C-alpha positions as CSV (number, residue, x, y, z in Angstrom):
1,M,139.5,147.7,125.8
2,N,137.1,144.9,126.7
3,E,133.4,144.7,125.6
4,I,132.0,146.1,128.9
5,D,134.5,149.0,129.0
6,K,133.5,149.9,125.5
7,K,129.8,149.8,126.3
8,L,130.4,152.1,129.3
9,T,132.7,154.4,127.3
10,D,130.2,154.6,124.5
11,K,127.6,155.9,127.1
12,E,130.2,158.4,128.4
13,V,130.8,156.5,131.6
14,R,134.3,156.0,132.8
15,P,134.9,152.3,133.2
16,T,136.1,151.9,136.8
17,A,136.6,148.4,138.3
18,M,133.4,148.7,140.4
19,R,131.3,149.9,137.4
20,T,132.6,147.0,135.4
21,L,131.8,144.5,138.1
22,V,128.3,145.9,138.6
23,Y,127.7,145.8,134.9
24,Q,128.8,142.2,134.8
25,Q,126.5,141.3,137.7
26,L,123.5,143.0,136.0
27,A,124.3,141.2,132.7
28,K,124.2,137.8,134.5
29,Q,120.7,138.4,135.7
30,N,117.6,137.4,133.6
31,T,115.4,139.4,135.9
32,A,115.3,143.0,137.1
33,V,117.1,143.4,140.5
34,A,116.8,145.6,143.5
35,L,119.7,147.6,144.8
36,T,119.8,145.2,147.8
37,D,120.3,142.3,145.4
38,I,123.3,144.1,144.0
39,E,124.6,144.8,147.5
40,L,124.3,141.1,148.4
41,A,126.6,140.2,145.4
42,F,129.2,142.7,146.7
43,T,129.2,142.3,150.4
44,K,132.6,144.1,150.8
45,A,131.6,147.1,148.6
46,D,130.4,150.4,150.0
47,R,126.6,150.7,149.6
48,T,126.9,154.4,148.6
49,T,129.3,153.4,145.8
50,L,126.9,150.8,144.5
51,Y,124.0,153.2,144.6
52,R,125.9,155.9,142.8
53,T,127.0,153.4,140.2
54,V,123.4,152.3,139.5
55,K,122.2,155.9,139.4
56,T,125.0,156.8,137.0
57,F,124.0,153.8,134.8
58,E,120.4,155.0,134.9
59,E,121.2,158.6,134.0
60,K,123.4,157.5,131.1
61,G,120.8,155.0,129.7
62,I,122.7,151.8,130.6
63,V,120.0,150.6,132.9
64,H,116.3,151.4,133.4
65,Q,114.4,151.6,136.6
66,I,111.2,149.5,137.0
67,D,108.5,150.3,139.5
68,D,106.7,146.9,139.7
69,G,104.3,147.9,142.4
70,T,106.2,146.2,145.2
71,G,107.6,149.5,146.6
72,I,111.1,148.5,145.7
73,S,112.8,149.9,142.6
74,K,114.3,147.3,140.4
75,Y,116.9,147.8,137.7
76,A,117.6,146.0,134.4
77,L,120.2,146.6,131.7
78,C,118.8,148.4,128.6
79,E,118.8,146.4,125.4
80,P,121.2,147.4,122.7
81,G,120.2,150.6,120.8
82,C,117.9,151.7,123.7
83,N,118.0,155.3,124.6
84,C,115.2,155.0,127.2
85,E,113.1,157.4,125.2
86,I,109.4,157.5,125.9
87,E,108.7,157.7,122.2
88,N,110.7,154.7,121.1
89,D,112.0,152.4,123.8
90,L,109.1,151.5,126.0
91,H,108.4,147.8,126.7
92,L,106.3,145.7,129.0
93,H,107.4,144.4,132.4
94,F,106.0,141.3,134.1
95,H,105.9,140.8,137.8
96,C,105.2,137.3,139.0
97,S,103.1,137.3,142.1
98,N,104.3,133.8,143.0
99,C,108.1,134.0,142.8
100,D,108.3,137.8,143.1
101,K,110.5,138.2,140.0
102,T,110.2,141.1,137.6
103,V,111.3,140.6,134.0
104,C,111.6,142.9,131.0
105,L,109.5,141.8,128.0
106,T,111.5,143.9,125.6
107,E,110.0,142.2,122.5
108,H,106.6,143.5,123.6
109,K,106.6,147.3,123.0
110,I,104.1,149.7,124.6
111,P,102.2,151.5,121.9
112,Q,102.5,155.3,121.5
113,I,100.2,157.1,123.9
114,S,98.8,160.5,123.0
115,L,98.2,162.8,125.8
116,P,96.0,165.9,125.8
117,D,97.5,169.2,124.9
118,G,99.6,170.6,127.7
119,Y,100.5,167.3,129.2
120,V,104.1,166.1,129.0
121,A,105.1,162.5,129.8
122,E,108.2,162.1,131.8
123,D,108.0,158.4,132.5
124,V,105.8,155.5,131.4
125,N,105.7,152.2,133.1
126,L,103.4,149.2,132.2
127,V,103.7,146.2,134.5
128,V,101.6,143.1,133.9
129,K,101.1,141.1,137.1
130,G,100.4,137.4,137.2
131,I,102.2,134.0,137.2
132,C,105.4,133.6,135.1
133,S,106.0,130.7,132.8
134,D,108.4,129.1,135.3
135,C,105.8,129.1,138.1
136,S,102.9,128.2,135.9
137,G,104.8,125.2,134.4
138,S,104.2,126.4,130.8
């Protein structure tokens, strides 16, 4: 069993050929990608199959969805050991207003937020917007 198949199996996802290819494509990226970006990489694949693959990955904690304010959901692979838990695994995202890329800043964790009694958090997303290091020349 190869490394990707093991990662999928460990998350209780059957490693089909398409799932392995989508995982490889996501692993090659250093930014979060939209479903349309994945579709462009697999021009001969069925759009529904790609969508279902990404949604399965999201449900099983292989990828996380990022709402960067552009109106287009983006996806990025979860870091090793991530369970996408609100209490433990939240990190910053950065959206560059110049090149339109969104990146996970996994080393910068979002601090624990306490909500008033009766409130239950289902999702937390913190996106910093500005100019990335590539565009700023830093």
